[in-house]
MARNU-504059 format. One record per residue (C-alpha): residue number from 1; x negated, y negated, z; residue in one letter. Coordinates in Angstrom, 3 decimals. Layout:
MARNU-504059
<atom NUM,<X,Y,Z>,'a'>
...
end
This chain:
MARNU-504059
<atom 1,<-2.173,0.135,-32.095>,'a'>
<atom 2,<-2.080,1.347,-28.492>,'l'>
<atom 3,<0.076,-1.609,-27.400>,'n'>
<atom 4,<2.642,-0.787,-30.101>,'q'>
<atom 5,<2.879,2.733,-28.663>,'m'>
<atom 6,<3.521,1.342,-25.180>,'g'>
<atom 7,<-0.001,2.329,-24.146>,'l'>
<atom 8,<-1.617,-0.975,-23.213>,'g'>
<atom 9,<-4.762,-0.936,-21.133>,'t'>
<atom 10,<-2.778,-1.635,-17.942>,'g'>
<atom 11,<-0.665,1.464,-18.513>,'f'>
<atom 12,<-3.585,3.637,-19.582>,'i'>
<atom 13,<-5.616,2.808,-16.476>,'t'>
<atom 14,<-2.776,3.018,-13.953>,'q'>
<atom 15,<0.091,4.982,-15.452>,'g'>
<atom 16,<-1.459,7.641,-17.638>,'s'>
<atom 17,<-0.191,11.197,-17.066>,'n'>
<atom 18,<2.486,10.096,-14.612>,'k'>
<atom 19,<6.030,11.290,-14.954>,'r'>
<atom 20,<8.691,8.782,-14.052>,'s'>
<atom 21,<12.402,8.346,-13.712>,'i'>
<atom 22,<14.375,5.130,-13.399>,'a'>
<atom 23,<17.090,5.112,-10.729>,'l'>
<atom 24,<19.370,2.298,-9.666>,'n'>
<atom 25,<19.194,2.732,-5.896>,'l'>
<atom 26,<21.942,0.150,-5.408>,'k'>
<atom 27,<24.411,2.747,-6.703>,'t'>
<atom 28,<25.582,5.828,-4.811>,'e'>
<atom 29,<24.707,7.976,-7.836>,'e'>
<atom 30,<21.105,6.693,-7.904>,'g'>
<atom 31,<20.672,7.280,-4.166>,'r'>
<atom 32,<22.102,10.803,-4.437>,'e'>
<atom 33,<19.683,11.696,-7.250>,'v'>
<atom 34,<16.771,10.444,-5.130>,'l'>
<atom 35,<18.003,12.420,-2.110>,'k'>
<atom 36,<18.225,15.606,-4.203>,'r'>
<atom 37,<14.681,15.073,-5.492>,'l'>
<atom 38,<13.420,14.579,-1.930>,'v'>
<atom 39,<15.349,17.561,-0.566>,'r'>
<atom 40,<14.526,20.035,-3.333>,'d'>
<atom 41,<11.234,18.941,-4.811>,'w'>
<atom 42,<9.172,16.295,-3.040>,'a'>
<atom 43,<6.153,16.728,-0.806>,'d'>
<atom 44,<5.388,13.007,-0.690>,'v'>
<atom 45,<7.524,9.876,-1.041>,'f'>
<atom 46,<5.748,6.534,-1.548>,'v'>
<atom 47,<7.477,3.169,-1.401>,'e'>
<atom 48,<6.293,-0.416,-1.302>,'n'>
<atom 49,<9.411,-2.387,-0.504>,'y'>
<atom 50,<9.889,-4.903,2.293>,'r'>
<atom 51,<10.249,-3.118,5.681>,'p'>
<atom 52,<13.851,-2.123,6.290>,'g'>
<atom 53,<14.907,-2.272,2.626>,'a'>
<atom 54,<14.992,1.496,2.135>,'f'>
<atom 55,<16.532,2.047,5.575>,'k'>
<atom 56,<19.371,-0.320,4.603>,'a'>
<atom 57,<20.019,1.898,1.566>,'l'>
<atom 58,<20.098,5.046,3.710>,'g'>
<atom 59,<16.695,6.069,2.318>,'l'>
<atom 60,<14.415,5.325,5.269>,'g'>
<atom 61,<12.076,7.869,6.793>,'y'>
<atom 62,<14.636,9.007,9.360>,'d'>
<atom 63,<17.221,9.572,6.604>,'d'>
<atom 64,<14.966,11.406,4.163>,'l'>
<atom 65,<13.134,13.483,6.765>,'s'>
<atom 66,<16.504,14.990,7.768>,'k'>
<atom 67,<16.813,16.254,4.196>,'l'>
<atom 68,<13.195,17.441,4.082>,'n'>
<atom 69,<11.434,17.747,7.475>,'p'>
<atom 70,<8.119,18.452,5.704>,'k'>
<atom 71,<8.236,15.153,3.780>,'l'>
<atom 72,<5.256,12.820,4.008>,'v'>
<atom 73,<6.760,9.336,3.620>,'y'>
<atom 74,<4.282,6.538,2.927>,'a'>
<atom 75,<5.244,2.879,3.156>,'s'>
<atom 76,<2.848,0.314,1.729>,'m'>
<atom 77,<3.619,-3.273,2.668>,'t'>
<atom 78,<1.865,-6.588,3.055>,'a'>
<atom 79,<1.871,-6.776,6.864>,'f'>
<atom 80,<3.241,-3.447,8.120>,'g'>
<atom 81,<6.544,-2.215,9.516>,'q'>
<atom 82,<6.390,-4.190,12.777>,'d'>
<atom 83,<5.244,-7.588,13.934>,'g'>
<atom 84,<6.109,-11.202,13.184>,'p'>
<atom 85,<5.073,-11.112,9.503>,'r'>
<atom 86,<6.663,-7.766,8.610>,'r'>
<atom 87,<9.304,-9.377,6.382>,'t'>
<atom 88,<6.761,-11.411,4.413>,'h'>
<atom 89,<5.770,-10.204,0.991>,'t'>
<atom 90,<2.347,-10.716,-0.530>,'a'>
<atom 91,<0.077,-9.626,-3.321>,'y'>
<atom 92,<-3.657,-9.034,-3.558>,'d'>
<atom 93,<-4.795,-12.670,-3.767>,'h'>
<atom 94,<-2.544,-13.769,-0.913>,'a'>
<atom 95,<-3.999,-11.102,1.372>,'i'>
<atom 96,<-7.544,-11.967,0.267>,'q'>
<atom 97,<-6.779,-15.550,1.309>,'a'>
<atom 98,<-4.980,-14.877,4.602>,'t'>
<atom 99,<-7.524,-12.297,5.726>,'s'>
<atom 100,<-10.496,-14.585,5.099>,'g'>
<atom 101,<-12.084,-12.482,2.370>,'i'>
<atom 102,<-11.890,-15.422,-0.046>,'m'>
<atom 103,<-13.689,-17.661,2.437>,'a'>
<atom 104,<-16.691,-15.318,2.306>,'m'>
<atom 105,<-16.841,-15.163,-1.487>,'t'>
<atom 106,<-18.637,-17.672,-3.663>,'g'>
<atom 107,<-21.258,-20.180,-2.632>,'e'>
<atom 108,<-21.780,-21.750,0.778>,'d'>
<atom 109,<-19.936,-25.065,0.968>,'g'>
<atom 110,<-17.831,-24.314,-2.113>,'g'>
<atom 111,<-14.160,-23.513,-2.439>,'t'>
<atom 112,<-12.788,-20.106,-1.581>,'a'>
<atom 113,<-12.955,-17.683,-4.503>,'i'>
<atom 114,<-11.050,-14.440,-4.945>,'k'>
<atom 115,<-12.961,-11.244,-5.583>,'c'>
<atom 116,<-13.122,-10.345,-9.265>,'g'>
<atom 117,<-11.111,-7.137,-8.924>,'a'>
<atom 118,<-7.849,-6.766,-6.982>,'p'>
<atom 119,<-9.717,-5.068,-4.149>,'i'>
<atom 120,<-6.894,-5.216,-1.627>,'i'>
<atom 121,<-4.434,-3.529,-4.002>,'d'>
<atom 122,<-6.930,-0.825,-4.913>,'y'>
<atom 123,<-8.166,-0.322,-1.357>,'s'>
<atom 124,<-4.638,-0.107,0.040>,'t'>
<atom 125,<-3.741,2.550,-2.504>,'g'>
<atom 126,<-6.931,4.461,-1.758>,'t'>
<atom 127,<-6.353,4.233,1.994>,'m'>
<atom 128,<-2.765,5.419,1.549>,'a'>
<atom 129,<-3.989,8.354,-0.552>,'a'>
<atom 130,<-6.427,9.334,2.219>,'c'>
<atom 131,<-3.679,9.061,4.837>,'a'>
<atom 132,<-1.305,11.114,2.674>,'i'>
<atom 133,<-3.975,13.802,2.189>,'s'>
<atom 134,<-4.529,13.909,5.947>,'s'>
<atom 135,<-0.793,14.147,6.593>,'a'>
<atom 136,<-0.459,16.998,4.096>,'l'>
<atom 137,<-3.308,18.821,5.817>,'f'>
<atom 138,<-1.710,18.270,9.226>,'q'>
<atom 139,<1.584,19.563,7.812>,'r'>
<atom 140,<-0.087,22.891,7.015>,'t'>
<atom 141,<-0.719,23.244,10.769>,'r'>
<atom 142,<2.501,21.780,12.184>,'t'>
<atom 143,<5.042,22.334,9.416>,'g'>
<atom 144,<6.196,18.737,9.874>,'k'>
<atom 145,<5.936,15.651,7.715>,'g'>
<atom 146,<5.385,12.125,8.972>,'q'>
<atom 147,<5.776,8.442,8.197>,'h'>
<atom 148,<2.635,6.553,7.155>,'i'>
<atom 149,<2.553,2.775,7.528>,'d'>
<atom 150,<-0.187,1.355,5.304>,'c'>
<atom 151,<-0.385,-2.452,5.416>,'a'>
<atom 152,<-2.481,-4.494,3.012>,'m'>
<atom 153,<-3.510,-6.862,5.827>,'a'>
<atom 154,<-4.769,-3.923,7.906>,'d'>
<atom 155,<-6.829,-2.642,4.986>,'v'>
<atom 156,<-8.310,-6.122,4.490>,'a'>
<atom 157,<-9.366,-6.149,8.165>,'m'>
<atom 158,<-11.005,-2.773,7.688>,'m'>
<atom 159,<-12.919,-4.096,4.667>,'l'>
<atom 160,<-14.142,-6.944,6.850>,'e'>
<atom 161,<-15.086,-4.745,9.814>,'a'>
<atom 162,<-18.772,-5.641,9.745>,'s'>
<atom 163,<-17.980,-9.364,9.502>,'h'>
<atom 164,<-15.473,-9.166,12.350>,'i'>
<atom 165,<-17.940,-7.240,14.509>,'a'>
<atom 166,<-20.651,-9.779,13.700>,'g'>
<atom 167,<-18.391,-12.653,14.704>,'y'>
<atom 168,<-17.339,-10.891,17.906>,'a'>
<atom 169,<-21.000,-10.269,18.749>,'n'>
<atom 170,<-22.522,-13.631,17.783>,'t'>
<atom 171,<-19.641,-16.119,17.689>,'g'>
<atom 172,<-20.783,-17.233,14.236>,'k'>
<atom 173,<-18.102,-17.238,11.550>,'a'>
<atom 174,<-18.963,-15.351,8.351>,'p'>
<atom 175,<-19.672,-17.526,5.338>,'h'>
<atom 176,<-20.478,-16.944,1.679>,'p'>
<atom 177,<-24.065,-16.256,0.747>,'h'>
<atom 178,<-23.688,-17.125,-2.943>,'g'>
<atom 179,<-26.726,-16.419,-5.100>,'n'>
<atom 180,<-29.274,-16.732,-2.287>,'k'>
end
């Protein structure tokens, strides 16, 4: 019954109580509506497009912060705004694999196994929320917004901090412990 009402479990857990609007940002009209929302209403703008995509549309941080200098603009990407992999896209499992998290999951000597939950997706969103909260607090003191760059690969490295420190200290690569 819930699925027939457009309320599947995916929507209920991640979209409940959100208000949304669909805009075609490839049209001037869609971009103008977004700019009005940012100028007149928004405290925070969150996007997760490839770096440079919103800038190419005239909707990058520099563009929108001129309309609303108090705007907190958060970009969530796979590998961040700068660097050699900035244009690469990814999703949770790809970042689990490239970061080495999968290599530490499962049983020693077995194949790499993804974590049961999409931990990179959830952790990146949580980290972005913390950064946004901090930026909003800082704005109360400075009156200025800022651009937050929250990369999934960076969050994965943070989740592996103890493993990375252990490797740096001992030279021994982390490995899965399985059911031992």
